[in-house]
N, C-alpha and C positions, 0 to 999 in steps of 0.2 A: 421359717424358710425366707430366704431373701428373694427379692424380685430381680429377675435377670434383665428386664427391659431397660433400666437405666444403665446397666453395664454394657449392653449392646450398643446403645446410643453413644456412650462415651468412647467406645472403641471404633465406631463408624465415623466419628467426626474427623479424625486425622486422615482417614481414607478418602472421605469426600473432599477435603481440602487439597489432597494430592491429586485427585482426579480433575477437579476444577482448575487447579494451578497448571496441571499438565496440558489441558485443553487450551487454556489461555496462552501458555508458552508456545505451543505448536502453532497456534493462530498467528502470534506475533512473528514467529520464524517464517511461516509461509508468506505473510505480508511483506516481510523484509526481503525475502528472495524474489518475490514478484516485482517489487520496486527496483531492485538491483538489476534484474533481467530487463525490465522496461527501460531503465536508463541506458543499459548497454546496447539495446537494440534500436531504440528510437531517438535518443538524444543526439542532436547534431554536435559535431566537434568544432564549433566555432569558438575561437579564443580559449581553448581548453575547457570549455564548460562541461563537457562529458566527464573529463578527469576530475574536475572539482566536485561535481555531483556524486560521482562514484566514491570519492574520498569522504564526502559528507555522509553518505548512506553507510559506508563500511565502518567509519570511525565512531559514529554516533548511534549505530545499531538501529533499533526500531524507531527511535525519535527522529533520526535522519530520514528514515523511510517515510514517516508521517510528514515531515517538512517537505520532502520531495513531492509527495502525493498532493498536498494541498497548495503548494506554491508553483512548482515547475510543471508538473504533469497537467494540472488544470489549465495553466497558461498555454502549454503546447497544444492541448486538445482544442482550445478555443481558436488558436491560430490555424490549426488544421481545418476546422470547420469553416472559418472565414475564407481560407484558401480554396477549399472545395466549392464554396458558394460562388466565389468570383470566377473560378475556372469553369464552372457549370454555366454561369451567365455568359461567359465568353463563347462557349460552344453553342448555346441556344440563342444568343443574340440578346438585344435589350428587351426588357419586359414592356408589354403594351399596357397602357392605362385604360 
């Protein structure tokens, strides 16, 4: 009699690759959509920067989304936090030492 355990493992390997590949693909797609929506909603339209970033994200797919995430979104978040800090200090007045 032959052992069925190796046959089962051999047939499960392609299924596991498909499942893992599917999860990774869906994750990349969700990240791409998230960055595209973020760009459409929050990017200012100064000197057509919004259009340029949308083209980068759409034409380069998830690589463009990664570039946007690490370059522009991070920069915009830092600028927003600086702006909130300065506007909050303007409301509260100068800090006492």
